[in-house]
N, C-alpha and C positions, 0 to 999 in steps of 0.2 A: 504494500500499499504506500502511496505517496501523498503528502499533504502539501498544499500551497497556501501561504499566508501573505496577503497584501498588507501594505501600510503606506502611509504618506499622504493620504487624501485629507481633504479639509475644505474650509472656505477661504476663497481668494478673490481679490478684485480683478475685473477685466484688465488685461495686459500683464497680469502677474504670472508667477511660475510656481510649479509644484514638481517634486520628484517622487514618483511612486516606486516602491520596491516590492519584490515578491520572492520569498524564500522557500525553497523546496526542501522537504525533510521526509524522513521515513526510510523505508527499505529500498533505497534507490540504487540501481545498478548504473544507470546512465540517463542523462537528460538529453533529449533530442531538440526539436524545435520548441521555442517558447514564444509567447505572445501576450498581447494585451487586447482585450475586448471591452466595449462599454455598452450600457443599456440605460436609456432614460425612461422615465415612466410612460407607459403607453407605446413605446417604441420597441422595435426588434433589437436584439443584441448584435453589434456590428464589430467588425475587426478594425482595430486602431493601428496596430503594428505587430510585426512578428519578426523573429530572428532565429536563424539556424544555429546549430552547434558551432559552425565555423564562421559566424558573425556576418552571414548574408542577411540583409534586412529588407523588409518591405513595409512601406507605410501607406495607409489610406490617403487619398488625395486631400481630404479635408484637414489633415494634420501636417502635410509636407511643408517643411520650412519652419515649422514651429515645435515639433516633437522629435525626440531622439530616443531610440531603443538600444539598450546594450545589455550585456551579460557578463557575469563573472563565474565561469565554470567551476573554479576551485571552491567557490562559496555556494554554488547552486542557486544563484540569484539572478534575476532579470530586473532591469530598471526601465522606467519610462520618465524621461525628462520632458516636462511640458512647459513651454514658454509661450508668451503672448496669448494667454488663455482668453477665450471668449465665452460669453454666457451659454452658447450653444454646445460648449464642451461639458456642461454640467450633466453628469450621469454617475452611475455606479460603474467603476472600472474593475474588471475581472482579469486575473491572471490565468493563463492556460499553459500547459506543458504536456509534451509527448514524452513519455518515459518508460524505461524498462525497470521493473522492480527486481529485487534480488531473487525472487522465487517464480517469476513469470517470464517466459521468453517472448511474450507478445508486447509490442509497444502499445500503450494505452494513453488516451487523453485524460488529463486531470484538470480540475478547476478549483480556483480559490473561491472564498466567500464574497469577495468584493470589497472595494473601499469607496466611499462616497467622495466625489469631487463636486464642489459647488462654486460656480463663478458668478459673482453678483456684487453689485455696489452696496 
């Protein structure tokens, strides 16, 4: 089993910045791709950014030039640096990871519980 725990969310003014962190723990053999998704009330969950084990990244168009995703494989952690935040960025941000556990040869997607990001004056 793998657990993902997000942190770093909060209330920020438009134009401000936040840095989200997601730490993977548990019986982890390896972490493959990791990513960040977000979901606003009444909206579908959408991909924000993803990153492979070898640091190949892909960002959604609505965050390009503002957000940066990175990871520290030694710490089992993925980050999302969010700059120039807009009110429309308000959502619950979820961490996602594809991982192999120590006891399962299959790669499985895992999800964190989410962290709230609110952008408002």
